[in-house]
C-alpha positions in Angstrom: 25.3 -1.2 -16.9 22.9 1.5 -15.6 20.6 0.8 -12.7 17.1 -0.4 -13.3 14.6 2.2 -12.2 12.3 -0.4 -10.7 10.3 -3.6 -11.4 7.3 -2.0 -9.8 5.9 1.5 -9.2 7.5 3.5 -6.4 5.4 4.7 -3.4 2.7 3.4 -0.9 1.0 1.2 -3.5 -0.9 -1.8 -2.0 -0.2 -0.7 1.6 -3.7 0.1 2.7 -6.8 -2.0 2.9 -9.4 -2.3 5.8 -10.4 0.9 7.7 -8.7 2.9 5.0 -10.3 6.2 6.0 -10.2 5.8 9.8 -7.4 6.9 12.1 -6.8 5.2 15.5 -7.5 7.0 18.8 -4.9 9.6 19.8 -1.5 8.5 20.8 1.5 6.7 19.4 1.0 3.4 17.5 3.7 1.0 16.4 3.4 -1.3 13.4 5.6 -4.2 12.3 5.3 -5.3 8.7 6.7 -8.5 7.0 6.2 -9.5 3.3 7.4 -12.1 0.9 6.8 -11.7 -2.8 7.6 -14.1 -5.6 8.1 -13.0 -9.3 7.2 -15.6 -11.9 7.0 -13.5 -15.1 7.4 -10.0 -16.5 4.6 -8.3 -18.4 6.0 -6.5 -21.5 4.5 -3.4 -23.2 1.8 -5.5 -24.9 0.9 -7.5 -21.8 2.7 -10.6 -22.9 4.4 -12.6 -20.1 8.2 -13.0 -20.4 9.7 -15.9 -18.4 11.5 -14.5 -15.4 12.3 -15.3 -11.8 12.9 -13.5 -8.5 11.7 -12.7 -5.0 11.4 -9.8 -2.6 11.6 -10.2 1.2 10.8 -7.1 3.3 10.6 -6.4 7.0 9.9 -2.9 8.5 8.7 -0.8 11.3 6.2 2.1 11.1 5.0 4.6 13.6 1.7 6.5 13.5 1.0 9.5 15.8 -2.6 10.4 16.1 -2.8 14.0 17.4 -5.0 15.0 20.4 -8.1 17.0 19.8 -10.1 17.6 16.7 -9.6 19.8 13.6 -12.8 20.7 11.6 -14.6 17.8 13.2 -11.9 15.2 12.4 -8.6 13.7 13.5 -5.1 14.5 12.4 -2.2 12.0 12.2 1.3 11.5 10.7 3.2 8.3 9.9 6.8 7.2 9.3 8.0 3.9 7.9 11.4 2.4 7.2 12.4 -1.2 6.3 15.1 -3.6 5.1 14.7 -5.6 1.9 16.4 -8.3 -0.2 15.3 -8.0 -3.8 16.3 -10.4 -6.6 15.1 -10.4 -10.2 16.1 -11.6 -13.7 14.4 -12.1 -17.1 15.5 -15.2 -19.0 18.0 -15.8 -20.4 19.8 -13.2 -18.3 21.1 -14.0 -14.8 19.2 -13.0 -11.7 20.6 -10.0 -9.9 20.1 -9.2 -6.2 20.3 -6.2 -3.8 20.0 -6.0 -0.1 19.6 -2.9 2.0 17.5 -0.2 3.6 14.3 0.8 1.7 13.3 4.4 1.0 11.5 6.1 3.9 7.8 6.7 3.4 5.8 9.2 5.5 2.1 10.2 5.5 3.2 13.8 6.3 -0.3 14.7 7.4 -3.7 12.9 7.3 -7.1 14.2 8.2 -10.0 11.9 8.9 -13.6 12.5 9.7 -16.4 10.0 10.4 -20.1 10.6 9.6 -22.2 8.1 11.5 -25.4 6.8 9.9 -28.8 6.2 11.6 -27.8 2.5 12.1 -24.7 3.6 14.1 -26.8 5.8 16.4 -29.4 3.1 17.0 -27.0 0.4 18.1 -27.6 -1.4 21.4 -24.9 -0.7 24.0 -24.6 -4.5 24.5 -23.6 -5.0 20.9 -20.1 -4.6 19.4 -20.1 -1.0 18.3 -19.8 -0.9 14.5 -18.8 2.3 12.7 -21.9 2.3 10.5 -21.7 5.3 8.1 -19.0 6.9 6.0 -15.5 8.0 6.9 -13.4 10.2 4.6 -9.6 10.8 4.8 -7.3 13.2 2.9 -3.6 13.1 3.1 -0.2 13.8 1.6 2.4 11.0 1.3 6.1 11.5 0.8 8.7 9.0 -0.3 12.3 10.0 0.6 15.3 8.5 -1.3 17.3 7.3 1.7 17.7 3.6 0.7 20.5 1.5 -0.7 21.3 2.7 -4.3 24.1 2.6 -6.8 23.7 3.5 -10.5 26.1 0.6 -11.3 23.7 -1.9 -9.8 21.1 -3.6 -12.0 18.7 -4.0 -9.0 18.4 -1.4 -6.2 16.4 -1.1 -3.0 16.0 2.6 -3.4 14.3 4.4 -6.3 16.8 7.4 -5.8 14.1 10.0 -6.4 11.5 11.7 -4.4 7.8 10.8 -4.6 4.8 13.0 -3.7 1.5 11.3 -3.2 -1.6 13.3 -2.4 -4.5 10.9 -1.6 -8.1 10.5 -0.5 -9.8 7.5 1.1 -13.4 6.5 1.8 -14.7 3.8 4.1 -18.4 2.8 4.1 -19.8 0.4 6.8 -23.3 -0.9 6.8 -25.4 -3.7 8.5 -24.8 -7.0 6.6 -27.5 -8.1 4.1 -26.3 -11.7 4.5 -27.3 -14.3 7.0 -25.9 -13.7 10.5 -23.5 -16.6 10.2 -21.3 -14.5 7.9 -21.2 -11.5 10.2 -23.2 -8.5 11.2 -21.6 -5.8 9.1 -20.0 -5.2 5.7 -17.3 -2.7 5.0 -16.1 -1.2 1.7 -12.8 0.6 1.4 -10.8 2.6 -1.2 -7.8 4.8 -1.1 -6.8 6.7 -4.2 -3.3 8.1 -4.7 -1.8 10.4 -7.3 2.0 9.9 -7.4 4.5 12.4 -8.8 8.2 11.7 -9.1 11.3 13.8 -9.4 14.2 12.9 -11.7 16.8 10.4 -10.7 19.9 12.7 -10.9 22.3 9.8 -11.3 20.7 8.4 -14.4 18.6 11.4 -15.7 15.6 9.1 -15.7 12.2 10.4 -14.7 9.2 8.1 -14.1 5.9 9.4 -15.3 3.1 10.1 -12.9 1.0 7.2 -11.6 -2.5 6.9 -10.2 -3.2 4.0 -7.9 -6.1 2.6 -5.9 -6.0 0.3 -2.9 -9.3 -1.3 -1.9 -10.9 -3.9 0.4 -14.3 -5.4 0.7 -14.8 -7.3 4.0 -17.3 -8.8 6.3 -17.2 -8.0 10.0 -17.9 -10.9 12.5 -17.0 -10.4 16.2 -13.5 -9.1 16.3 -12.7 -10.5 12.9 -12.8 -9.0 9.4 -12.4 -11.1 6.2 -12.9 -10.7 2.5 -11.0 -9.5 -0.5 -8.3 -6.8 -1.0 -6.6 -5.5 -4.0 -4.6 -2.9 -5.8 -4.5 -1.3 -9.2 -2.4 1.3 -10.8 -1.9 2.9 -14.1 1.0 5.2 -15.3 -0.4 8.4 -16.8 2.8 10.0 -18.1 5.7 8.7 -20.1 9.0 7.8 -18.6 11.8 10.1 -19.8 15.5 9.8 -20.1 17.4 13.1 -20.1 14.1 14.7 -21.1 13.4 12.3 -24.1 10.5 9.9 -24.0 11.6 6.3 -23.2 11.9 4.3 -26.4 9.6 1.6 -25.2 6.4 3.7 -25.9 7.1 5.7 -22.8 7.5 2.5 -20.7 4.1 3.1 -19.1 3.2 0.5 -16.5 -0.1 -0.9 -15.3 -1.1 -3.6 -12.9 -4.2 -5.2 -11.3 -3.9 -7.5 -8.3 -6.2 -9.0 -5.7 -6.4 -11.7 -3.0 -7.8 -12.7 0.4 -7.5 -10.7 3.6 -8.2 -11.6 7.2 -7.8 -9.4 10.3 -8.4 -9.6 14.0 -8.6 -7.0 16.8 -7.5 -8.1 20.3 -5.9 -6.8 23.4 -2.4 -7.4 24.9 -2.9 -6.7 28.5 -4.7 -3.4 28.4 -3.3 -2.3 25.0 -5.4 -2.6 21.8 -3.8 -4.5 19.0 -4.5 -5.9 15.5 -3.0 -8.5 13.2 -3.8 -8.5 9.5 -2.7 -11.0 6.8 -3.4 -10.7 3.1 -2.3 -12.2 -0.1 -2.1 -10.4 -3.5 -1.8 -12.0 -6.9 -1.3 -9.9 -10.0 -3.8 -10.8 -12.7 -2.9 -8.3 -15.3 0.1 -6.1 -16.0 2.1 -4.1 -18.4 5.8 -3.2 -18.1 5.9 -4.7 -14.6 6.8 -7.9 -12.8 4.0 -10.5 -12.3 3.9 -11.2 -8.6 2.4 -13.3 -5.8 2.8 -12.0 -2.3 1.9 -12.5 1.3 1.8 -9.6 3.7 1.6 -9.6 7.5 0.9 -6.5 9.6 0.9 -6.2 13.4 -0.1 -3.0 15.2 -0.5 -1.9 18.8 -0.6 1.3 20.8 2.7 2.1 22.4 
């Protein structure tokens, strides 16, 4: 049996949320990520839910280097992420198959971010927590490298076995809160838009069509806390092809919409700034993709 290409789209989908267009101060930052995702159904080409079962457990380490100085008024940074995953999935009445191994490497090869403060930012009292009121913009290029565990004889794989290129742009808008003070003093809206292009899987002659995806978050800021909603959505724009021929399942185009709660806190460890973020994502609509419920934990600190 030939390898399944994937039960979800490949690339940095759902990986960004709060402060999407900001980069941290210059230096080396380390991030540890853990995630557990359960699969309950599979959305077919018409959006119907097929009974299925499975789970995905992932742990990984990422590094971000924020370069010193400025470039055209903004910051530059690069990232690198690798992880280990156990992935299991099966559609009834067929058995569940599993694969464990290293994931494909993902890198933000280069990102540029610039912050444009508003009048509210410039008029803050020095005794207040300094909020980034205004708008931040980020542009970048992501790269997925097929270095993970893969065999064309496996039904489930940890690697996609093809390269992914993901140019992207992000915006973050922060403003004084219009709600009573008990809810917080600021509101922040975030979005990061990716366009994903994939090469052909040389082992199976399968090429996934291009995908556009959006990660977003809308949060309140109260003290060192942020809380609210986060989500993701993606839609496949091009047909999947096998040996140059359109996939028989109407091009096998996939779509998904997911959302859930997010909470984040900034703190210090000794004299080092740190952050922990927890979010849950539940898919509420899909097509040619697994229905999922996941919890994600991210811890970051300056090295």
